[in-house]
C-alpha angles and dihedrals in degrees: 000000000000117000114215109196120207119186117196104214107143101105119112096218099223093178089064086068089211141128087224117091108253100243090050094064107111130240114191090349099310129092116254093247090050091061091050094050089047090058091049087055090050092055089048098245109192094209130023116197116183116200107216134185124144110038092010095155092054092054092045091050091052100044096034114172093349087095146019121239138223123184125232098192094179119037105227099154142294094289091052089050092053090051090065091070095059097089093050093049097044110135094020124122124200143061120335105214109196121196133164122243093230100060103090095161097065112120132217088230093062094042091048092050092049091050092049092050090047094053097041093049096046090232122169092214138009129190127203108232138180137200114235135174094222108040096168111135096020131103111256124231112232115200133183127229090278092055094250118139112251100173147348112224121198119228094253092052098045122121115227089261094049091052088069093060109113098194108093139189116252093197090246125111147140130231144181095267097228095046090049095059092041090055093045089062089060096055120123129193097220094126137102092271095047088225137125101250126204089211089069090064090073091055093046092053092046092051092053091053101260120143112254119186136188123215111201114210117218091224112062092193090072090077095048109133119204115230104147142016093268092059089043091058091046091052089049090053093049095046093045088053091051092049094048092046091053092053093046091051087051092058104272119132112222108185097201113010093186090062099040120090117201123168124223101257096050118117123204128184126229121278093022114137120216117198127207124282092034123141117197110185142179118355096338114161121199124187132219128293094019128144111218120187157299092219099356115158112197129173126184089341132146118214120183129217122303098011126141124214118182130178091338142127120228124179126179090343136139121216126188133221127301092004125147119221121187157288095231098356125148120211109188128195115305096027110145112185123187133216124298092009124153118218105177140190120322093002119143122200122187129177091337137132119219120192128223117295096013119143129209098168106174150353098002139126122215113180133163091001143135110214121185133215126302094007120156116212111190132221114294096009115152135195101214096211105161125069096181093270110038140029109236130200128246117201120198113181130214120300094007120148120217112189129218121290094014122154115206106198106210138257088052139126128216109199130226113293093000120151123218113196119231116269095025127139106210120203102158135052117281107213122225113287094009128127116226125200121176112170140103118276109254118252123193121201109200115234093355094121091066091050090053092051092051091049093050091048091053093050090049092050092052091052091052092049092051090057 
């Protein structure tokens, strides 16, 4: 049976107090609506229609062709929002699966279970519910003696008895598509909110004799809607816990999960240890037997087996096996680091390839460069890649030695096995096997240091007298 996903994402989200459209606020690095569409993909939804309103262009730009779009120009309630999908789904048969764009914690397991129950029972509608200790603010699920759902009553419309009901509506449900849109046409706005509410559809179908079921999820957080920054932070905490737990169950050691921040798409191999204060973002992929952190910040980065990254920032970089990064290194986009490489403290790499066994141990900058294997780059060495107009390439061949405090003025080539003496500024090619020295000959002036001190003292004394 075809699954027709409808995501209600037109609300402005005034309580967020933000210029950013509500469903575009991120949880664990991904916008709220992105998590919801991901789950629709996981349950193999055949169509995904996102109802947009405020900030529509932002949502469309983010989701692109992953979804279709219908506009709710005037926000008149959730039922009114669902009506906007009718034209797009005309001629379709199947299950209309309605979710909200601000429920990032919903799982494919719960949606799948609700859909299976819905199909097997022949129900006209099913609602995903949850049991909570504090139901205030949520719509209550009203059931009859047979356990069928007869109504969903919003908080403002509850009787005193209904306010004690602990089973609440998550805002997520599935329907026979044709019966959904027939019932939507019967909605009225004679409620406390003066809105056309999707929840009333369940009551309409129940009153006309259709079977309406509730599927109660075991995890009440799945129905958590995000309406303000407090709820946003709570969703972040819950999702982060789920992500960290999944990695730990897959063989990753996370020393302090409450202080480790891993986004949803990150992959980590078994027997890797992640230390506190670490942020792993985007589509970062980490191999087995690595040590990551403390305080590593990695975005869209690949790290191979057995590598260590400490107190460092890596963005759009690739790092080989058994390599050591940090502490306090910065790998910028385009960094391609080989196996058994050492990138030490206060080293910055940008758009550069470093071959196996190469060492850049401290206080150096390597940008726009191709560095071979087993190269040593000394303390304070710089590839001078920018001439004010263009970025130029430095090439350092295998087994070359670049001494401390060397400036390599690009474009320039250091040949295989060449040796550049410390303190040199290199402007021309150094052929293979050659030694290059480019610095002033040292001159010593006997006793001149004392003369300089006397002169400086005299100047200082005159300045003090003038005051």
